[in-house]
C-alpha positions in Angstrom: 144.4 -64.8 74.3 146.2 -66.4 71.4 149.8 -66.1 71.2 151.7 -66.8 67.9 155.5 -67.5 68.9 158.2 -66.2 66.7 161.9 -65.2 66.6 163.8 -62.4 65.3 166.4 -64.2 63.3 164.7 -66.6 61.1 160.9 -67.1 61.4 160.4 -69.9 59.0 158.3 -72.6 60.3 158.7 -71.7 64.1 155.1 -71.9 65.4 151.8 -71.7 64.2 150.9 -68.8 61.8 148.0 -67.4 59.6 148.7 -70.0 57.2 149.0 -73.1 59.6 146.0 -72.3 61.3 143.7 -71.8 58.3 144.9 -75.0 56.9 144.1 -76.8 60.0 140.5 -75.4 60.2 137.5 -74.5 57.9 140.2 -73.5 54.8 142.0 -76.6 54.8 138.6 -78.6 54.7 137.8 -76.7 51.9 141.0 -76.9 49.7 140.6 -80.9 50.5 136.9 -80.7 49.0 138.0 -78.8 45.8 140.9 -81.4 45.3 138.0 -84.1 45.5 135.7 -82.5 43.3 138.3 -81.4 40.9 141.3 -84.2 40.9 143.1 -83.1 37.5 143.5 -79.4 39.0 146.7 -78.5 40.7 146.3 -76.6 44.3 146.9 -73.4 42.6 144.4 -73.9 39.6 142.0 -74.6 42.5 142.9 -71.6 44.9 143.0 -69.1 41.5 139.3 -69.8 41.3 138.3 -68.1 44.1 138.8 -64.6 45.4 141.6 -64.2 47.9 142.3 -61.5 50.7 144.8 -58.5 49.9 146.2 -57.2 53.4 147.6 -53.7 53.0 150.1 -52.8 55.4 150.4 -49.3 56.6 151.9 -46.9 58.9 154.5 -44.2 59.7 158.3 -44.8 58.9 160.1 -47.5 61.3 157.4 -48.6 63.0 157.8 -52.7 61.8 155.8 -52.9 59.0 158.0 -55.2 57.5 158.5 -57.3 60.7 154.7 -57.6 61.2 154.2 -59.4 57.8 156.8 -61.9 58.8 155.5 -62.3 62.5 151.9 -63.0 60.6 153.1 -65.3 57.5 156.5 -66.9 59.2 158.0 -66.3 55.6 161.6 -64.4 56.2 162.0 -62.2 53.0 162.4 -58.7 54.0 165.8 -56.9 54.9 166.7 -57.0 58.6 169.2 -54.1 58.4 167.3 -51.5 60.5 168.9 -48.7 58.5 167.4 -49.7 55.5 164.0 -47.8 54.6 161.2 -49.4 52.3 161.5 -47.2 49.4 158.8 -48.6 47.0 155.6 -50.9 47.7 156.4 -54.5 48.2 153.7 -57.1 47.1 154.3 -60.6 48.7 151.7 -63.2 46.8 151.6 -66.6 49.1 151.0 -69.2 46.3 150.0 -72.6 47.9 151.8 -75.7 45.9 151.4 -79.2 45.7 152.2 -81.3 49.2 155.7 -81.9 49.7 157.2 -79.8 46.9 160.5 -77.6 47.3 159.5 -74.0 48.3 161.0 -71.3 45.9 160.6 -67.8 45.5 160.2 -65.2 42.6 160.8 -61.8 42.6 160.3 -59.3 40.2 160.6 -55.5 39.4 160.6 -53.6 36.4 161.7 -56.1 33.5 163.8 -58.3 35.6 162.7 -61.5 37.5 164.9 -63.6 40.0 164.4 -66.8 41.6 165.3 -68.3 44.7 165.1 -71.1 47.5 165.3 -71.6 51.0 168.9 -72.0 50.9 169.5 -68.5 49.2 167.0 -66.3 50.9 170.0 -64.0 52.2 170.2 -63.1 48.6 166.7 -62.1 48.0 167.3 -59.7 50.8 170.2 -58.5 49.4 168.3 -58.0 46.4 165.7 -55.9 47.8 167.9 -53.7 49.6 169.8 -52.9 46.5 166.6 -52.1 44.7 165.8 -49.7 47.8 169.2 -48.1 47.3 169.0 -47.6 43.1 165.6 -45.8 43.8 167.1 -43.5 46.4 169.9 -42.9 44.3 168.1 -42.7 40.6 164.8 -41.7 41.2 163.4 -39.0 38.7 162.1 -37.1 42.1 163.3 -35.4 44.7 162.1 -37.5 47.5 163.5 -40.8 46.7 160.4 -42.9 46.8 158.9 -45.1 44.0 155.2 -46.1 43.4 156.8 -49.1 41.6 156.0 -52.8 43.0 158.6 -55.4 43.8 156.5 -58.5 43.6 157.5 -61.3 45.6 155.5 -64.8 45.0 156.1 -67.1 47.5 155.7 -70.9 46.3 155.6 -73.0 49.3 153.1 -76.3 50.2 152.6 -74.5 53.6 150.7 -71.5 52.9 147.1 -70.1 51.9 146.5 -68.0 48.9 146.8 -64.1 50.5 148.7 -61.3 49.1 150.6 -58.8 51.5 151.1 -55.1 50.2 154.1 -53.4 52.6 154.1 -49.7 51.9 156.8 -47.3 52.6 156.2 -45.5 55.8 154.3 -42.1 55.9 157.3 -39.8 56.4 157.2 -36.6 58.2 160.2 -34.4 56.4 160.6 -33.5 53.6 157.0 -32.3 52.4 157.5 -33.6 49.1 158.3 -36.9 50.8 155.6 -36.9 52.9 152.8 -36.1 50.7 153.8 -38.7 48.1 154.2 -41.4 51.3 150.9 -40.5 52.4 149.1 -40.3 48.8 150.5 -43.8 48.2 149.1 -45.0 51.4 145.7 -43.4 50.4 145.4 -45.3 47.0 145.1 -48.6 49.0 143.1 -47.2 51.7 140.6 -46.1 49.7 140.6 -49.6 47.7 137.6 -51.5 48.7 139.2 -54.9 47.9 142.1 -54.1 50.4 142.0 -55.0 54.2 144.4 -52.6 56.1 146.8 -53.4 59.0 147.8 -50.3 60.5 150.9 -50.5 62.4 151.5 -47.7 65.3 154.1 -48.4 68.0 152.4 -49.2 71.2 154.2 -46.1 72.8 152.2 -43.7 70.5 150.8 -41.4 73.4 147.6 -40.7 71.2 146.0 -43.0 68.5 143.7 -40.3 67.2 146.6 -38.0 66.5 148.3 -40.8 64.5 148.0 -40.0 60.9 147.7 -43.1 59.3 144.7 -43.9 61.6 143.3 -40.4 60.7 143.5 -41.4 57.1 141.6 -44.6 57.6 138.7 -43.1 59.4 138.7 -40.1 56.7 138.0 -42.8 54.1 135.5 -44.7 56.2 137.6 -47.9 56.1 137.7 -48.4 59.8 135.6 -51.7 59.6 138.3 -53.4 57.1 141.4 -52.3 59.4 143.2 -53.7 62.1 145.3 -51.7 64.3 149.0 -53.6 65.1 150.8 -52.1 68.1 154.5 -53.3 68.3 156.7 -52.4 71.1 154.4 -53.5 73.6 157.1 -54.5 75.8 158.4 -51.2 75.7 155.5 -49.7 77.8 156.3 -48.6 81.3 154.2 -50.1 83.9 152.2 -47.0 84.5 151.1 -46.9 80.6 150.1 -50.6 80.3 146.5 -50.0 81.0 146.0 -47.1 78.7 148.5 -47.8 75.8 147.9 -51.7 76.0 145.1 -53.4 77.6 142.3 -50.7 76.9 143.4 -50.5 73.5 143.7 -54.0 72.5 140.5 -54.8 74.3 138.9 -51.8 72.3 137.8 -49.6 75.4 139.9 -46.9 74.8 138.5 -43.6 74.4 140.9 -43.3 71.3 138.8 -45.8 69.5 135.2 -45.1 70.6 132.9 -44.3 67.6 135.6 -45.8 65.0 134.5 -49.4 64.1 138.0 -51.0 63.6 137.8 -54.9 63.4 140.6 -55.3 66.3 143.8 -54.1 67.8 146.4 -56.6 68.1 149.8 -55.8 70.0 153.0 -57.4 69.2 155.9 -58.6 72.0 159.4 -59.5 71.0 157.9 -60.3 67.4 155.0 -62.2 69.1 151.7 -61.1 68.3 149.2 -61.1 70.8 145.5 -60.7 70.3 142.8 -60.6 72.9 
């Protein structure tokens, strides 16, 4: 069992994460060899020469998709207000910089671009919230969502080259909003270059009835998908075996015949993978 510690208020540099783990293993060795072979190139130039994974995070509304990205990356850039609803995709680009350089963040949306540092990340979160409010208020459609992408480039020396796409949650009502958010998720699900993190609360009675999982199965995308189960600490003792243990060990009858890559659980914003 591997446990990645995390806290709710500020997840920056708290414990190991996907970047620190990779940098300490084969990926870090690979980058160092590239630097030796190409000493004139910067880290960004080296990494840009090779393909990198794109992780698409999908799920129904209010399932903790943004928190999942922060748990994995340890970069706290998403609004923490529980009343804020993601209104358009957010693409988070992790861009490694030279060692000992100052971290900074670039947010781009439509024709505007803003820059932030670690000291004013709160302003970045406010900007994202304001964009969501603007989409909701001034959207040309009736459902208050948009397929326009907010892009946040994270320039830090302690990250690996990787992209995350946080999608609006699939809503159940009204019908036009459900159709739009479902179609937007399917756009990424059917992209063969995307790996998928499907976020479903551990308290979900049956994963077979969870619409995002049904979409993944219909697209034959299970083999590039991982199920993430937040709220595992909210399970009652009687549900522990069926809703958590059987799922993360891939022994649940809900997952039989569906070749998902893995299933993880989140407990108090900590990621557990058996």
